[in-house]
N, C-alpha and C positions, 0 to 999 in steps of 0.2 A: 430757449435752446435756438442756436443759430442754424440757418439753412444747411450748413455743411453738416452739423451735428445731426440734424433731421435726416440728411440723405444717408449718413452712415448708419443711422437707427433702423431706416428701412431695409438697408442691405443686409444687416445683421439679422433682422426678423426673417427675411426671405432665406438666408443661408441656413440659420438654425433649424426652420420648419423642414427644410429639405433634408438636413441630418437626420431629423426624427423619422421621417418616412422611411430612409434606408434602414435605421436601426429597428424600428418597431413593426414595419410592415410584415416581416417574416414570422413574427411571433403572434401578433393580435389582428393584423389586417385593418387597424384603425389608427389614424393619426391623431385626430382630436375631435371630441364629441362631448355633449353635455352628459353627465352621469350623476347618478344619485347615491348617496351614502347609505348605510345601513338603516339609518333612522328616516330616510326618505327625503331629506333636504338636498336640494341640488347643490352640487360642487361648482366651484368656479371652473370654466372651461379651461382646456389646456392652452389655448390662444391667449387668453388673458394673463395667465401665468407666465408665458413667453414673453408677453409684452414688458411685465415687471423685470424679466430677466434681461431683456435687451436694454432696458433703461439703465439698470445697474452696470451692465457691460459698458454702455456709452460713457457713463459717468466716470468709471475707473480709467477708460481709455483717456478721457479729457482732463482728469482732475488729480489722478494718483501723483504722488510725489516724484515719481520716475517714470520714464517711458516703459510700457509693457507690451508684451508680445500678444496680440488678440488670439493667435492660434493656441499659445500656452493657457490662456484664460478659459477659453472654450473647453480644451482638453481636461483642464482642471476641473470645470464645472461638471464635464460628463463623468469623470471619475468619482466626484462627490455624489452624484445622482445615483450611480450604480451601487456605491458603498452603503447607501441607505437600505439596500434590499437585503443582502445576506453575505456571509464571509466568502462564499465561492463565485459570486458574480463579479465580474470584473471588467474593465475596458482594457484591450490590449493594443498598444501602438504597434506599428509595423515591426519593430525590432522584438517586442515581447511576443508578438503572434508567431514570428519565425522561430524564436526560442521554444515556444510551446509545441510547435510542430516536430521539433527535434527531440522533445523530451520523452515521447512515446516510441521512439525508434529503438530503444534499448542501448544506446550509446549517446552520452551528452557530457558536457563539462560541468563541474561544480563540487559539492562537498559530499554528496551521497546521502541527503536526508529528505524524507517527505514531510512537508510542513502544512499546517492547517491553522485556523482561528477557533480557539475555545475561549468563550467569553470575552472576545475582543483582543485575546492575547495570542501572539504568534507561538504555536505550539508545535513540538516535534511528534508527528504521528509515529515514525520509526525510522531508525537509521538503516541504511543498505549494507549488509555484511561485506567485510574486506574494502570498504571505501574509506576516504580519508576521516570523515566524521566518526564512523564506527570505530576505527583505530584509535582515535582521540577520546573515546569513551563516552560521546554523546548518547544520551538514552531516550527511548520513548517517554513522552510525558514532560520532557524538559521545556521550559518557557524561555524562548529567545527574546530577552527584553532589550538588547542592543546589538547593532551590527556596525562594527567600526566606529563604536562610541556614539552612534545614532539612534534615538529611541525608535523602537518599532511599534509604539502605541497607535501612532497614526499612519502606519504603513498598510497598503493592501497586500494581499498573498503576492500579487504579481509583482509589485514593487520589491517585496522582500526577496523573491526568487531572483530578480534582476540584480539587486545589490550582492547576493551571495555567489552568483556565477561570474566568472572570469576566466583570465588566461590560466592555463595550466602551470603550475609551479609558483603561482603567486599566492602568498599567505593572506589570510583573512582572520580577523579576531571578532568572536561573537560573545556576547555576555549572557550567561545562562542562569536561570533561577531554577533550583531543584528542591522539592519539598524536604528531602532527607538532609539538605545541607543548610546551615543557618544563614549564610550570605550568598549572594550572587557572585559568580566567579567568571573569569575570562577563559576562553578557549581558543587558541590559535590553530587554525587548520590550513594546511597547504593544499590549494585546489588541484584536481587532477581530472583527468577524462574518466567519466564513469562508465564503465563497460559492464552491464548487468547481466550476469549469467542467471537467468531467471529460475532455472530448475536444477536442483541437485538430488542425489540419490545415495542411499546406503542400505545395509542389511543388518538388523539386529537379531541376535539369538537364533540365527541360521534361517529362521522362517518368516520373520516380520520385516516387510519392505518398508523403507522410509523414503518419502519424497517431500522435498521442501521447495515452495514456490515463494520467490522472494518478491516478485511484482508481476503484473500481467501486461507483458509486452506483445509485440507482433509475432514473437516466435514461441510464446510460451506453450501453446497447444501442441506444437510440433515437438518441442523439447520434452514435453510430458509423455507424448507416445513413444520416444526413443527410451525415457527412463523406464516405462512400465514394461516396454518389450525386454529390456535388460533384466529387470526384476523377475519377470516371468519365466525368463531362460534359466535364472538361478533356482527357480522352485520355490518362491515364496508362496505363502497361503494367507497371509494377513497384510493389511497395509496401513500406514500412518501417513496422513497427508498434513504437512506443517504449513500453516498459514499466519504464523505468529510474526507480528512486525512486518506484515505484508501490506503496504499503504494502498494497494488497489492497481489501477491501471485501466485498460481497455475493457469495455463491457462485453464486446464479442468474445474476447478470450475467457472472461469468467463464464460465459454461457458454453463455450466449447469445453472448458475443463469440467464443468458440472455435468455435461452430456456424456462424458466418458464413464461415469459411474452410476448412470440411471437407465433403467430398462423401460421398454414400452413407451407410450405416449404420455408425456409428463410436462406440466408447466414448469419452468425454471425460475422465471422472475417476470413481473409486469410493472408497467409504470402508469402513473396517473398524473395528468397535468390539467390546465385550464381548457385547452383546446384538444379536439379529437386527435389531431396529428400527433399530439405528445403522448397519447394512450397507446402503448405498445405491449405485446406479449411475446416472450421468447420461450420455445418449447424445444423438446429433444428432437433429433432427426433420426432417420432410419438407417443411414449409411455410415454411422459411427461404430468403430470398434469399442466395445465396452469390456469392463473388468468387474468381477462379482466379489472380490475379496471382502471378508469383513473389515469394516474401516473405522478408524478413529480420526477425527480432525482436530488439530491443536490450533487454538486462538488465544489472543489476548488483546490487552488495550491497544496495541499497535496495529491490530487487524482492521482494516478499513475498506469501504467501498466495495470493489469487486470481491475481495475476500469475504466480506459479509454476504455477498449475493451467493457464493458457492457454498458457504457453511449453512446459511439459512435455507437453501433449497435442499440440501441433502439432510438437514435436521427435519424440516417439514415432512419429507417423503420417507423418513424412517430408513435412510440408506446408511447413515453413518452416525457414530456417537461423537458428540461435540465436547471437547474436554479443554479446560484452561480458565481463563477469566473473561469477563464481558468485554465484547469488542468495541471499537470506537464509537460507532454510531453515524457514519457518514453515508446517507442513503439518499442523495439528491442528485438529479440528472443535470449536467451542464451542457447546453448546446452552444457550439461555437458558430457564430454567424459572421463570415467575412464581410468587411465593408469596402467601399470604392477606393479608398486611399491605402489599401494593403494592411489596415488595421483590423481589428475584429473585436466582436462583443461576446464574452463568455457569459451566458445568462442561465440562471436555474430555471428550468422549465417543467420539471415533474419530480415526482419521488417514486423510489423503488418499494416494491411489496414483495415479500416471499410468497410461495405458492399458496399458503394458507390465509394470506391477506395481513401478514404482520408488517408494520411500518419499520423500515430499518433506521430511518433518520431519527436521530437523537436517542433512540431506544437501543440500538445495537442488537448483537445477537448474545443471548444468555446461554452458556454451556449447559449440556445436560449434567455434567460432573464438573463442579467448581474445584479447581486445584490452583492454588496460588504458588508461583515461583519462589523458591527459597532464595532469599537475598544472599548475594556472595559477601562474606566478612571481608573488612578492609585488609586484614593482614593476608587473607588467601588471595585477594585480588592483587595486592602488592607482590606476593610471592609468584603468582602467575605471570605478572609482567616481568619481573626479574628472570623467572625461568625461560621466558619467552625471548629475552634479551640474550641470556646466556646460550640458549640453543642456537640462536642465529650466529653468534661468534664462533660456536664450536662447529657449526655446519660449514662455515667459511673455511676453517682449518682443515676440516676432514676431507675437503676436496683435494688436498695435497698429501694427505697421509693415507695409508693402507694399514690393514690388520698386522701385516708383516713388520711395520715400522714400530709397533709399540713394544715396550719393554716386557720381558717375559711372556710374549704372545704364545698361546697355544698352538702347537703344530697341527697343520691340516690332516685330514684323513685320506687325502688322495692317495697316498702310497699304500694305504690298506685296502680301501673299498673302491677306489677309482674315483673319476670325476662326477659320475652319476650320483654317488652318495653325498658329495659335497653340494652339488645342485640341489638334491631333495632337502638336504639339511637347511639350506639357505632360504628355499621356498617355504618351509615349515616355520622358520624364524620370522619370515615376512608375515605369514598368516597370523602367528601368534602376537606379533607387534600391532598388527591391524585390529585384532580382537581386544587386546589391551586397551587400545585408544578408544574403541567403542564403549567399553566398560566404564572408562573415565567420563566419557561424555554422558553416560546414563546417571553416573553418581552425581555429576553437577547439575544436571537438568532434571528437576522433580517432575514436571509436567510430562516430559518425554518418558521419563522411567514410568510413571502410572499408565501412560498410554501402551507401552510395551508390556507391562504387567496384565493390563486388561485384555490385550489381544492373545497373550500367551494362555491366560486362563480361560479364555472363549471357548476353544475347542474342549478343554477338560470339562467345563461346565456343561456344555452341549452334550457330550458323551455321557457324563453322570446322569443328566436328567433323562436322557434316552433310555439308559439301563434301568434307572428307576421306574420308568413308565412301562417298559417291557415286563420287569419282574412283578409289578402290581397287575398287569393285565393277565400273565400267566397265573397268577394266583387268584383269579376271578374277581378282583376288585375292579369297581367302576372307576375309569380314568378319564379325565377331560384334560386334554393338553393342546394348546394351539401353539405350533412353533412359529416364531417370529422370523 
């Protein structure tokens, strides 16, 4: 090796060691030291391994068939190193780090899907309702095997997200493998600004409140409070919390949501890592307004991370019945460590545990009541799409027409009962239309239908048991009844 190469080699060793200090110091406090394996045999020191790395780097720079950028080589080496850990640890360059910060703000550009790695394959955790991907029929569990013709097998999560994001209005083609379909197929999706309305609410059967949380963003707990206040004002006595296809989000929001439904001092979730600073406990607070309605939580394979924290906590503490199918099983903590060049390291540093000590990671949350969702027959799905297209076209036309423009239209009652009767009739028609839409939703959604049925029968069963107990007590029979 000539003197120039030796000089470059020494510079590389010094620079790379400094990079390791920046990355590792916040996590372990150690840069390089001799350590022992489980069998007790000493491992090669980190410095010795860095020496080999720097030798390879120098050889590539000097002998590769084309000129190479040292920065790209080192960044590639860092990505490869982090990729050996787990699917959720990754290196974020400055651009990716900035995109990640936007991701949890509740408004970002892209397709509208949450993705993860399962068995090394890029997998859709869940599509976000009313987003481009959702409208194009992307489903939870779909495997994305190509992005614009490029294989995803060697991509990291961060790289996949970067590829799929882009300017609003620009199309992107992804290739999907779905178990129920014989061959992979292409889906072209037009990118759009993804504005996530994290909380939606409805009322079923007059007394069953329904709240759907799509993802846990900065506004979720506040939006939940507004939804709960509205439902309480309408006189609901039972509640369904829908966390299906909720990919997760911010930990503090999962804790805040759980706290709304728990009384007294309770542990919500805790974490365990290698260092004490990664061991955290999250508990209920005293200054939270809580609701005490009987609850059913809906989950499925698209419920992940923060969704599993909420459902696991309320299940462990006996606060809600969990209904649906087993959740995704993403229960690890990623710590974002900013670096000196505006990039960052996303590093898995701990695992989540439910209050009873169950590990969420890989295991997921198993519902108390397993209810599979009925598949939508292909002919029904096609009919729904056709009806949706027809209704859109008809709605466009209706903007320019009125009832009086239709042939043989029925004369109004204003001449008989006055304007008030007309208004009352219109209001009643709107109410009936709303009820019919809710009934159709229940007909199509077997899990939601079971949840509503369970809550409707809750009060009946409770009153029946109470009357039975009172009757047996009055008859002199010995009764032992523990009301849950």
